[in-house]
N, CA, C and O atoms as a printed pandas DataFrame, in Angstrom:
     atom_number atom_name residue_name chain_id  residue_number  x_coord  y_coord  z_coord
0              1         N          MET        A               1  245.941  120.286 -169.197
1              2        CA          MET        A               1  246.611  119.470 -170.170
2              3         C          MET        A               1  245.882  118.130 -170.276
3              4         O          MET        A               1  245.417  117.574 -169.281
4              5         N          ALA        A               2  245.796  117.635 -171.497
5              6        CA          ALA        A               2  245.131  116.347 -171.753
6              7         C          ALA        A               2  245.922  115.206 -171.115
7              8         O          ALA        A               2  247.141  115.293 -170.964
8              9         N          GLN        A               3  245.213  114.129 -170.740
9             10        CA          GLN        A               3  245.880  112.998 -170.178
10            11         C          GLN        A               3  246.811  112.392 -171.209
11            12         O          GLN        A               3  246.438  112.228 -172.370
12            13         N          GLN        A               4  248.019  112.061 -170.789
13            14        CA          GLN        A               4  249.033  111.469 -171.676
14            15         C          GLN        A               4  249.032  109.952 -171.531
15            16         O          GLN        A               4  248.658  109.422 -170.484
16            17         N          GLY        A               5  249.444  109.272 -172.565
17            18        CA          GLY        A               5  249.470  107.835 -172.529
18            19         C          GLY        A               5  250.578  107.247 -173.397
19            20         O          GLY        A               5  251.285  107.960 -174.109
20            21         N          LEU        A               6  250.701  105.958 -173.317
21            22        CA          LEU        A               6  251.705  105.194 -174.061
22            23         C          LEU        A               6  250.992  104.190 -174.921
23            24         O          LEU        A               6  250.301  103.314 -174.401
24            25         N          LEU        A               7  251.140  104.291 -176.236
25            26        CA          LEU        A               7  250.561  103.317 -177.174
26            27         C          LEU        A               7  251.635  102.299 -177.495
27            28         O          LEU        A               7  252.778  102.658 -177.781
28            29         N          ILE        A               8  251.271  101.040 -177.448
29            30        CA          ILE        A               8  252.197   99.962 -177.828
30            31         C          ILE        A               8  251.505   99.067 -178.839
31            32         O          ILE        A               8  250.415   98.548 -178.594
32            33         N          ASP        A               9  252.162   98.895 -179.983
33            34        CA          ASP        A               9  251.692   98.040 -181.058
34            35         C          ASP        A               9  252.416   96.704 -180.954
35            36         O          ASP        A               9  253.560   96.573 -181.389
36            37         N          TYR        A              10  251.739   95.708 -180.371
37            38        CA          TYR        A              10  252.373   94.407 -180.155
38            39         C          TYR        A              10  252.701   93.665 -181.437
39            40         O          TYR        A              10  253.537   92.761 -181.432
40            41         N          GLU        A              11  252.068   94.026 -182.514
41            42        CA          GLU        A              11  252.328   93.359 -183.787
42            43         C          GLU        A              11  253.781   93.537 -184.196
43            44         O          GLU        A              11  254.356   92.662 -184.843
44            45         N          PHE        A              12  254.377   94.659 -183.826
45            46        CA          PHE        A              12  255.737   94.957 -184.308
46            47         C          PHE        A              12  256.818   94.853 -183.258
47            48         O          PHE        A              12  257.990   95.050 -183.578
48            49         N          CYS        A              13  256.471   94.547 -181.997
49            50        CA          CYS        A              13  257.493   94.382 -180.960
50            51         C          CYS        A              13  258.342   93.138 -181.298
51            52         O          CYS        A              13  257.809   92.062 -181.567
52            53         N          THR        A              14  259.663   93.314 -181.275
53            54        CA          THR        A              14  260.575   92.228 -181.630
54            55         C          THR        A              14  261.133   91.495 -180.406
55            56         O          THR        A              14  261.821   90.483 -180.542
56            57         N          GLY        A              15  260.832   92.012 -179.215
57            58        CA          GLY        A              15  261.351   91.350 -177.996
58            59         C          GLY        A              15  262.771   91.670 -177.696
59            60         O          GLY        A              15  263.467   90.848 -177.100
60            61         N          CYS        A              16  263.247   92.843 -178.084
61            62        CA          CYS        A              16  264.674   93.177 -177.903
62            63         C          CYS        A              16  265.030   93.597 -176.472
63            64         O          CYS        A              16  266.211   93.684 -176.137
64            65         N          HIS        A              17  264.040   93.856 -175.636
65            66        CA          HIS        A              17  264.237   94.278 -174.233
66            67         C          HIS        A              17  264.822   95.672 -174.081
67            68         O          HIS        A              17  265.155   96.063 -172.963
68            69         N          THR        A              18  264.959   96.433 -175.146
69            70        CA          THR        A              18  265.538   97.767 -175.028
70            71         C          THR        A              18  264.656   98.674 -174.163
71            72         O          THR        A              18  265.183   99.514 -173.433
72            73         N          CYS        A              19  263.369   98.531 -174.225
73            74        CA          CYS        A              19  262.494   99.350 -173.360
74            75         C          CYS        A              19  262.771   99.072 -171.899
75            76         O          CYS        A              19  262.807   99.996 -171.086
76            77         N          GLU        A              20  262.971   97.787 -171.548
77            78        CA          GLU        A              20  263.302   97.441 -170.148
78            79         C          GLU        A              20  264.621   98.080 -169.717
79            80         O          GLU        A              20  264.716   98.661 -168.636
80            81         N          MET        A              21  265.633   97.967 -170.571
81            82        CA          MET        A              21  266.947   98.458 -170.209
82            83         C          MET        A              21  266.952   99.987 -170.136
83            84         O          MET        A              21  267.559  100.555 -169.229
84            85         N          ALA        A              22  266.290  100.655 -171.069
85            86        CA          ALA        A              22  266.244  102.113 -171.059
86            87         C          ALA        A              22  265.568  102.609 -169.788
87            88         O          ALA        A              22  266.015  103.585 -169.185
88            89         N          CYS        A              23  264.511  101.954 -169.387
89            90        CA          CYS        A              23  263.773  102.284 -168.162
90            91         C          CYS        A              23  264.640  102.073 -166.930
91            92         O          CYS        A              23  264.701  102.926 -166.044
92            93         N          LYS        A              24  265.316  100.916 -166.885
93            94        CA          LYS        A              24  266.165  100.622 -165.712
94            95         C          LYS        A              24  267.253  101.682 -165.551
95            96         O          LYS        A              24  267.521  102.132 -164.437
96            97         N          VAL        A              25  267.862  102.071 -166.626
97            98        CA          VAL        A              25  268.940  103.078 -166.559
98            99         C          VAL        A              25  268.334  104.429 -166.177
99           100         O          VAL        A              25  268.859  105.114 -165.299
100          101         N          GLU        A              26  267.246  104.813 -166.821
101          102        CA          GLU        A              26  266.610  106.111 -166.543
102          103         C          GLU        A              26  266.189  106.241 -165.090
103          104         O          GLU        A              26  266.397  107.284 -164.470
104          105         N          LYS        A              27  265.589  105.169 -164.537
105          106        CA          LYS        A              27  265.058  105.193 -163.176
106          107         C          LYS        A              27  266.033  104.678 -162.127
107          108         O          LYS        A              27  265.744  104.761 -160.934
108          109         N          GLY        A              28  267.183  104.147 -162.541
109          110        CA          GLY        A              28  268.136  103.612 -161.577
110          111         C          GLY        A              28  267.594  102.383 -160.867
111          112         O          GLY        A              28  267.810  102.221 -159.666
112          113         N          LEU        A              29  266.892  101.515 -161.587
113          114        CA          LEU        A              29  266.280  100.350 -160.977
114          115         C          LEU        A              29  267.271   99.231 -160.810
115          116         O          LEU        A              29  268.175   99.054 -161.627
116          117         N          GLU        A              30  267.099   98.480 -159.749
117          118        CA          GLU        A              30  267.964   97.346 -159.455
118          119         C          GLU        A              30  267.543   96.096 -160.223
119          120         O          GLU        A              30  266.485   96.078 -160.852
120          121         N          GLU        A              31  268.367   95.056 -160.173
121          122        CA          GLU        A              31  268.025   93.790 -160.771
122          123         C          GLU        A              31  266.716   93.269 -160.194
123          124         O          GLU        A              31  266.530   93.268 -158.977
124          125         N          GLY        A              32  265.824   92.835 -161.045
125          126        CA          GLY        A              32  264.511   92.359 -160.584
126          127         C          GLY        A              32  263.477   93.425 -160.428
127          128         O          GLY        A              32  262.322   93.119 -160.130
128          129         N          GLU        A              33  263.851   94.690 -160.620
129          130        CA          GLU        A              33  262.878   95.801 -160.577
130          131         C          GLU        A              33  262.641   96.292 -162.019
131          132         O          GLU        A              33  263.561   96.376 -162.834
132          133         N          PHE        A              34  261.385   96.608 -162.288
133          134        CA          PHE        A              34  261.057   97.000 -163.650
134          135         C          PHE        A              34  260.039   98.146 -163.641
135          136         O          PHE        A              34  259.123   98.180 -162.820
136          137         N          GLY        A              35  260.226   99.074 -164.571
137          138        CA          GLY        A              35  259.232  100.093 -164.830
138          139         C          GLY        A              35  258.379   99.633 -166.006
139          140         O          GLY        A              35  257.198   99.970 -166.091
140          141         N          ILE        A              36  258.970   98.874 -166.898
141          142        CA          ILE        A              36  258.279   98.183 -167.987
142          143         C          ILE        A              36  258.900   96.817 -168.088
143          144         O          ILE        A              36  260.123   96.690 -168.028
144          145         N          LYS        A              37  258.101   95.802 -168.240
145          146        CA          LYS        A              37  258.586   94.412 -168.256
146          147         C          LYS        A              37  258.113   93.730 -169.527
147          148         O          LYS        A              37  256.924   93.738 -169.847
148          149         N          LEU        A              38  259.047   93.146 -170.239
149          150        CA          LEU        A              38  258.728   92.424 -171.474
150          151         C          LEU        A              38  258.369   90.990 -171.133
151          152         O          LEU        A              38  259.146   90.288 -170.485
152          153         N          SER        A              39  257.211   90.559 -171.560
153          154        CA          SER        A              39  256.787   89.170 -171.404
154          155         C          SER        A              39  256.760   88.492 -172.747
155          156         O          SER        A              39  256.525   89.140 -173.767
156          157         N          GLN        A              40  256.996   87.202 -172.766
157          158        CA          GLN        A              40  256.985   86.421 -173.996
158          159         C          GLN        A              40  255.792   85.485 -173.951
159          160         O          GLN        A              40  255.533   84.835 -172.938
160          161         N          ILE        A              41  255.077   85.425 -175.048
161          162        CA          ILE        A              41  253.948   84.502 -175.178
162          163         C          ILE        A              41  254.257   83.584 -176.307
163          164         O          ILE        A              41  254.420   84.029 -177.443
164          165         N          GLY        A              42  254.346   82.278 -176.021
165          166        CA          GLY        A              42  254.671   81.307 -177.041
166          167         C          GLY        A              42  256.144   80.980 -176.971
167          168         O          GLY        A              42  256.796   81.327 -175.986
168          169         N          PRO        A              43  256.684   80.339 -177.958
169          170        CA          PRO        A              43  256.036   79.980 -179.220
170          171         C          PRO        A              43  255.220   78.703 -179.106
171          172         O          PRO        A              43  255.564   77.792 -178.352
172          173         N          TRP        A              44  254.146   78.653 -179.858
173          174        CA          TRP        A              44  253.391   77.422 -180.021
174          175         C          TRP        A              44  252.787   77.393 -181.435
175          176         O          TRP        A              44  252.509   78.420 -182.054
176          177         N          LYS        A              45  252.607   76.179 -181.894
177          178        CA          LYS        A              45  252.163   75.974 -183.275
178          179         C          LYS        A              45  250.652   76.144 -183.343
179          180         O          LYS        A              45  249.910   75.535 -182.573
180          181         N          LEU        A              46  250.199   76.998 -184.296
181          182        CA          LEU        A              46  248.773   77.173 -184.513
182          183         C          LEU        A              46  248.215   76.212 -185.561
183          184         O          LEU        A              46  247.114   75.685 -185.403
184          185         N          ASP        A              47  248.963   75.992 -186.607
185          186        CA          ASP        A              47  248.607   74.994 -187.619
186          187         C          ASP        A              47  249.900   74.549 -188.313
187          188         O          ASP        A              47  250.991   74.814 -187.810
188          189         N          ASP        A              48  249.785   73.884 -189.449
189          190        CA          ASP        A              48  250.982   73.307 -190.113
190          191         C          ASP        A              48  252.072   74.313 -190.408
191          192         O          ASP        A              48  253.251   73.969 -190.325
192          193         N          ASP        A              49  251.727   75.535 -190.747
193          194        CA          ASP        A              49  252.756   76.480 -191.133
194          195         C          ASP        A              49  252.658   77.841 -190.413
195          196         O          ASP        A              49  253.244   78.825 -190.865
196          197         N          LYS        A              50  251.924   77.892 -189.306
197          198        CA          LYS        A              50  251.764   79.158 -188.599
198          199         C          LYS        A              50  252.024   78.959 -187.100
199          200         O          LYS        A              50  251.571   77.998 -186.478
200          201         N          TRP        A              51  252.784   79.931 -186.554
201          202        CA          TRP        A              51  253.155   79.870 -185.132
202          203         C          TRP        A              51  252.708   81.134 -184.439
203          204         O          TRP        A              51  252.603   82.190 -185.063
204          205         N          GLU        A              52  252.445   81.031 -183.145
205          206        CA          GLU        A              52  252.166   82.198 -182.283
206          207         C          GLU        A              52  253.405   82.425 -181.427
207          208         O          GLU        A              52  253.840   81.540 -180.690
208          209         N          TRP        A              53  253.965   83.624 -181.536
209          210        CA          TRP        A              53  255.124   83.958 -180.731
210          211         C          TRP        A              53  255.135   85.469 -180.602
211          212         O          TRP        A              53  255.490   86.181 -181.541
212          213         N          ASP        A              54  254.746   85.949 -179.440
213          214        CA          ASP        A              54  254.578   87.378 -179.253
214          215         C          ASP        A              54  255.396   87.875 -178.060
215          216         O          ASP        A              54  255.700   87.130 -177.128
216          217         N          PHE        A              55  255.737   89.155 -178.126
217          218        CA          PHE        A              55  256.417   89.854 -177.061
218          219         C          PHE        A              55  255.528   90.977 -176.625
219          220         O          PHE        A              55  255.039   91.743 -177.455
220          221         N          VAL        A              56  255.307   91.094 -175.330
221          222        CA          VAL        A              56  254.325   92.041 -174.760
222          223         C          VAL        A              56  254.998   92.896 -173.699
223          224         O          VAL        A              56  255.187   92.440 -172.572
224          225         N          PRO        A              57  255.372   94.157 -174.047
225          226        CA          PRO        A              57  255.903   95.058 -173.027
226          227         C          PRO        A              57  254.746   95.592 -172.166
227          228         O          PRO        A              57  253.768   96.139 -172.675
228          229         N          LEU        A              58  254.891   95.416 -170.858
229          230        CA          LEU        A              58  253.861   95.857 -169.923
230          231         C          LEU        A              58  254.413   96.863 -168.919
231          232         O          LEU        A              58  255.287   96.505 -168.128
232          233         N          PRO        A              59  253.940   98.101 -168.920
233          234        CA          PRO        A              59  254.366   99.030 -167.882
234          235         C          PRO        A              59  253.924   98.526 -166.531
235          236         O          PRO        A              59  252.819   97.999 -166.397
236          237         N          THR        A              60  254.764   98.676 -165.527
237          238        CA          THR        A              60  254.448   98.234 -164.180
238          239         C          THR        A              60  253.949   99.425 -163.349
239          240         O          THR        A              60  253.809  100.538 -163.856
240          241         N          GLN        A              61  253.685   99.166 -162.071
241          242        CA          GLN        A              61  253.238  100.253 -161.190
242          243         C          GLN        A              61  254.353  101.274 -160.970
243          244         O          GLN        A              61  254.066  102.395 -160.548
244          245         N          ARG        A              62  255.586  100.936 -161.234
245          246        CA          ARG        A              62  256.692  101.909 -161.114
246          247         C          ARG        A              62  256.712  102.906 -162.267
247          248         O          ARG        A              62  257.390  103.928 -162.165
248          249         N          CYS        A              63  256.001  102.651 -163.351
249          250        CA          CYS        A              63  255.998  103.517 -164.534
250          251         C          CYS        A              63  255.231  104.802 -164.222
251          252         O          CYS        A              63  254.072  104.776 -163.808
252          253         N          ASP        A              64  255.914  105.921 -164.435
253          254        CA          ASP        A              64  255.253  107.232 -164.324
254          255         C          ASP        A              64  255.337  107.970 -165.655
255          256         O          ASP        A              64  255.217  109.194 -165.712
256          257         N          LEU        A              65  255.548  107.197 -166.733
257          258        CA          LEU        A              65  255.759  107.716 -168.105
258          259         C          LEU        A              65  256.926  108.723 -168.123
259          260         O          LEU        A              65  256.917  109.694 -168.880
260          261         N          CYS        A              66  257.918  108.464 -167.275
261          262        CA          CYS        A              66  259.107  109.319 -167.215
262          263         C          CYS        A              66  258.787  110.789 -167.041
263          264         O          CYS        A              66  259.193  111.637 -167.835
264          265         N          LYS        A              67  258.034  111.070 -165.962
265          266        CA          LYS        A              67  257.593  112.466 -165.763
266          267         C          LYS        A              67  258.784  113.449 -165.706
267          268         O          LYS        A              67  258.623  114.607 -166.093
268          269         N          ASP        A              68  259.944  113.032 -165.247
269          270        CA          ASP        A              68  261.112  113.906 -165.213
270          271         C          ASP        A              68  261.567  114.244 -166.640
271          272         O          ASP        A              68  261.964  115.375 -166.921
272          273         N          ARG        A              69  261.504  113.257 -167.528
273          274        CA          ARG        A              69  261.885  113.507 -168.935
274          275         C          ARG        A              69  260.818  114.397 -169.592
275          276         O          ARG        A              69  261.153  115.299 -170.359
276          277         N          LEU        A              70  259.552  114.147 -169.295
277          278        CA          LEU        A              70  258.479  114.957 -169.893
278          279         C          LEU        A              70  258.615  116.416 -169.478
279          280         O          LEU        A              70  258.325  117.315 -170.269
280          281         N          ALA        A              71  259.055  116.661 -168.244
281          282        CA          ALA        A              71  259.195  118.008 -167.727
282          283         C          ALA        A              71  260.201  118.831 -168.495
283          284         O          ALA        A              71  260.135  120.060 -168.480
284          285         N          VAL        A              72  261.137  118.175 -169.170
285          286        CA          VAL        A              72  262.147  118.883 -169.937
286          287         C          VAL        A              72  261.926  118.690 -171.460
287          288         O          VAL        A              72  262.833  118.918 -172.260
288          289         N          GLY        A              73  260.722  118.271 -171.830
289          290        CA          GLY        A              73  260.361  118.182 -173.249
290          291         C          GLY        A              73  260.767  116.925 -173.947
291          292         O          GLY        A              73  260.751  116.888 -175.178
292          293         N          LYS        A              74  261.139  115.869 -173.217
293          294        CA          LYS        A              74  261.547  114.628 -173.833
294          295         C          LYS        A              74  260.409  113.600 -173.739
295          296         O          LYS        A              74  259.487  113.772 -172.942
296          297         N          VAL        A              75  260.469  112.558 -174.533
297          298        CA          VAL        A              75  259.495  111.465 -174.460
298          299         C          VAL        A              75  260.001  110.426 -173.473
299          300         O          VAL        A              75  261.188  110.433 -173.146
300          301         N          PRO        A              76  259.147  109.532 -172.987
301          302        CA          PRO        A              76  259.613  108.478 -172.087
302          303         C          PRO        A              76  260.781  107.685 -172.674
303          304         O          PRO        A              76  260.882  107.524 -173.890
304          305         N          ALA        A              77  261.654  107.198 -171.807
305          306        CA          ALA        A              77  262.854  106.484 -172.231
306          307         C          ALA        A              77  262.506  105.267 -173.081
307          308         O          ALA        A              77  263.213  104.981 -174.048
308          309         N          CYS        A              78  261.457  104.553 -172.755
309          310        CA          CYS        A              78  261.098  103.346 -173.516
310          311         C          CYS        A              78  260.743  103.726 -174.947
311          312         O          CYS        A              78  261.144  103.031 -175.881
312          313         N          VAL        A              79  260.006  104.804 -175.138
313          314        CA          VAL        A              79  259.622  105.277 -176.466
314          315         C          VAL        A              79  260.856  105.739 -177.241
315          316         O          VAL        A              79  261.026  105.400 -178.412
316          317         N          HIS        A              80  261.699  106.502 -176.590
317          318        CA          HIS        A              80  262.891  107.063 -177.236
318          319         C          HIS        A              80  263.822  105.956 -177.758
319          320         O          HIS        A              80  264.415  106.088 -178.829
320          321         N          HIS        A              81  263.938  104.888 -177.004
321          322        CA          HIS        A              81  264.906  103.820 -177.359
322          323         C          HIS        A              81  264.298  102.624 -178.067
323          324         O          HIS        A              81  265.037  101.709 -178.431
324          325         N          CYS        A              82  262.996  102.582 -178.281
325          326        CA          CYS        A              82  262.337  101.431 -178.915
326          327         C          CYS        A              82  262.891  101.240 -180.337
327          328         O          CYS        A              82  262.692  102.091 -181.204
328          329         N          GLN        A              83  263.575  100.141 -180.562
329          330        CA          GLN        A              83  264.191   99.877 -181.871
330          331         C          GLN        A              83  263.191   99.488 -182.929
331          332         O          GLN        A              83  263.437   99.691 -184.118
332          333         N          ALA        A              84  262.052   98.927 -182.516
333          334        CA          ALA        A              84  261.042   98.517 -183.490
334          335         C          ALA        A              84  260.049   99.658 -183.786
335          336         O          ALA        A              84  259.179   99.531 -184.648
336          337         N          LEU        A              85  260.199  100.758 -183.061
337          338        CA          LEU        A              85  259.289  101.924 -183.239
338          339         C          LEU        A              85  257.845  101.535 -183.066
339          340         O          LEU        A              85  256.965  102.015 -183.781
340          341         N          CYS        A              86  257.606  100.652 -182.104
341          342        CA          CYS        A              86  256.236  100.193 -181.857
342          343         C          CYS        A              86  255.607  100.881 -180.659
343          344         O          CYS        A              86  254.517  100.495 -180.236
344          345         N          MET        A              87  256.266  101.893 -180.101
345          346        CA          MET        A              87  255.744  102.654 -178.964
346          347         C          MET        A              87  255.612  104.121 -179.355
347          348         O          MET        A              87  256.442  104.685 -180.068
348          349         N          GLU        A              88  254.543  104.702 -178.861
349          350        CA          GLU        A              88  254.320  106.132 -179.148
350          351         C          GLU        A              88  253.736  106.781 -177.906
351          352         O          GLU        A              88  252.928  106.170 -177.206
352          353         N          PHE        A              89  254.138  108.011 -177.626
353          354        CA          PHE        A              89  253.670  108.746 -176.463
354          355         C          PHE        A              89  252.878  109.957 -176.949
355          356         O          PHE        A              89  253.223  110.574 -177.957
356          357         N          GLY        A              90  251.811  110.289 -176.221
357          358        CA          GLY        A              90  251.065  111.493 -176.586
358          359         C          GLY        A              90  249.753  111.563 -175.832
359          360         O          GLY        A              90  249.486  110.750 -174.947
360          361         N          PRO        A              91  248.931  112.547 -176.192
361          362        CA          PRO        A              91  247.598  112.668 -175.586
362          363         C          PRO        A              91  246.763  111.432 -175.880
363          364         O          PRO        A              91  246.751  110.933 -177.005
364          365         N          VAL        A              92  246.073  110.946 -174.870
365          366        CA          VAL        A              92  245.288  109.705 -175.025
366          367         C          VAL        A              92  244.271  109.823 -176.165
367          368         O          VAL        A              92  244.073  108.873 -176.923
368          369         N          GLU        A              93  243.633  110.977 -176.282
369          370        CA          GLU        A              93  242.648  111.158 -177.363
370          371         C          GLU        A              93  243.272  110.957 -178.730
371          372         O          GLU        A              93  242.654  110.346 -179.603
372          373         N          GLU        A              94  244.494  111.461 -178.939
373          374        CA          GLU        A              94  245.165  111.288 -180.237
374          375         C          GLU        A              94  245.603  109.844 -180.426
375          376         O          GLU        A              94  245.482  109.298 -181.523
376          377         N          LEU        A              95  246.114  109.217 -179.364
377          378        CA          LEU        A              95  246.550  107.818 -179.457
378          379         C          LEU        A              95  245.353  106.911 -179.764
379          380         O          LEU        A              95  245.478  105.951 -180.523
380          381         N          ALA        A              96  244.197  107.218 -179.173
381          382        CA          ALA        A              96  243.020  106.390 -179.412
382          383         C          ALA        A              96  242.611  106.396 -180.889
383          384         O          ALA        A              96  242.100  105.397 -181.395
384          385         N          LYS        A              97  242.828  107.495 -181.564
385          386        CA          LYS        A              97  242.510  107.561 -182.994
386          387         C          LYS        A              97  243.434  106.644 -183.814
387          388         O          LYS        A              97  243.057  106.199 -184.898
388          389         N          LYS        A              98  244.622  106.365 -183.309
389          390        CA          LYS        A              98  245.587  105.505 -183.990
390          391         C          LYS        A              98  245.430  104.034 -183.647
391          392         O          LYS        A              98  245.963  103.165 -184.337
392          393         N          ALA        A              99  244.706  103.763 -182.591
393          394        CA          ALA        A              99  244.522  102.380 -182.118
394          395         C          ALA        A              99  243.347  101.735 -182.872
395          396         O          ALA        A              99  242.323  101.401 -182.277
396          397         N          THR        A             100  243.511  101.572 -184.167
397          398        CA          THR        A             100  242.439  101.091 -185.024
398          399         C          THR        A             100  242.557   99.620 -185.445
399          400         O          THR        A             100  241.764   99.122 -186.244
400          401         N          LYS        A             101  243.528   98.963 -184.909
401          402        CA          LYS        A             101  243.709   97.550 -185.297
402          403         C          LYS        A             101  243.906   96.699 -184.051
403          404         O          LYS        A             101  244.193   97.227 -182.977
404          405         N          PRO        A             102  243.755   95.387 -184.187
405          406        CA          PRO        A             102  243.981   94.530 -183.037
406          407         C          PRO        A             102  245.433   94.578 -182.609
407          408         O          PRO        A             102  246.302   94.932 -183.405
408          409         N          ARG        A             103  245.704   94.229 -181.373
409          410        CA          ARG        A             103  247.088   94.105 -180.839
410          411         C          ARG        A             103  247.739   95.423 -180.599
411          412         O          ARG        A             103  248.965   95.532 -180.627
412          413         N          VAL        A             104  246.923   96.453 -180.359
413          414        CA          VAL        A             104  247.399   97.759 -179.971
414          415         C          VAL        A             104  246.757   98.112 -178.652
415          416         O          VAL        A             104  245.545   97.967 -178.491
416          417         N          VAL        A             105  247.560   98.579 -177.698
417          418        CA          VAL        A             105  247.015   98.972 -176.386
418          419         C          VAL        A             105  247.492  100.367 -176.039
419          420         O          VAL        A             105  248.498  100.838 -176.569
420          421         N          ILE        A             106  246.767  101.031 -175.145
421          422        CA          ILE        A             106  247.157  102.335 -174.634
422          423         C          ILE        A             106  247.202  102.247 -173.131
423          424         O          ILE        A             106  246.230  101.839 -172.497
424          425         N          PHE        A             107  248.332  102.628 -172.553
425          426        CA          PHE        A             107  248.508  102.650 -171.108
426          427         C          PHE        A             107  248.524  104.089 -170.636
427          428         O          PHE        A             107  249.029  104.970 -171.331
428          429         N          THR        A             108  247.979  104.329 -169.466
429          430        CA          THR        A             108  248.039  105.621 -168.833
430          431         C          THR        A             108  248.466  105.398 -167.379
431          432         O          THR        A             108  248.416  104.282 -166.861
432          433         N          VAL        A             109  248.879  106.477 -166.749
433          434        CA          VAL        A             109  249.226  106.423 -165.326
434          435         C          VAL        A             109  248.431  107.510 -164.604
435          436         O          VAL        A             109  248.000  108.487 -165.215
436          437         N          GLU        A             110  248.246  107.329 -163.320
437          438        CA          GLU        A             110  247.563  108.356 -162.531
438          439         C          GLU        A             110  248.439  109.588 -162.426
439          440         O          GLU        A             110  249.657  109.500 -162.268
440          441         N          GLU        A             111  247.801  110.720 -162.517
441          442        CA          GLU        A             111  248.559  111.967 -162.452
442          443         C          GLU        A             111  248.608  112.462 -161.034
443          444         O          GLU        A             111  249.203  113.506 -160.764
């Protein structure tokens, strides 16, 4: 089987924290434990009418791409619950073809 990965398009992440909460519930994580952690960058002013304010979901070392969900044909909890639809799961080779613009990353985990 091809290596699987998680594509995240930071351009469209709204910072809703749903990925964090879905992961915590799925994995039974305690307060302060994360499988994916949302970080905020900014806000700061770039020029007179433009601001930088980004939300960056980062899978942690606890992330196994929800291997238990994958085993029963489901996608990772973060992908399933992402309200902005900025996360996608699939074979890394296919995700790489979609990562054609800035602010898109692909995460993988060791198998």
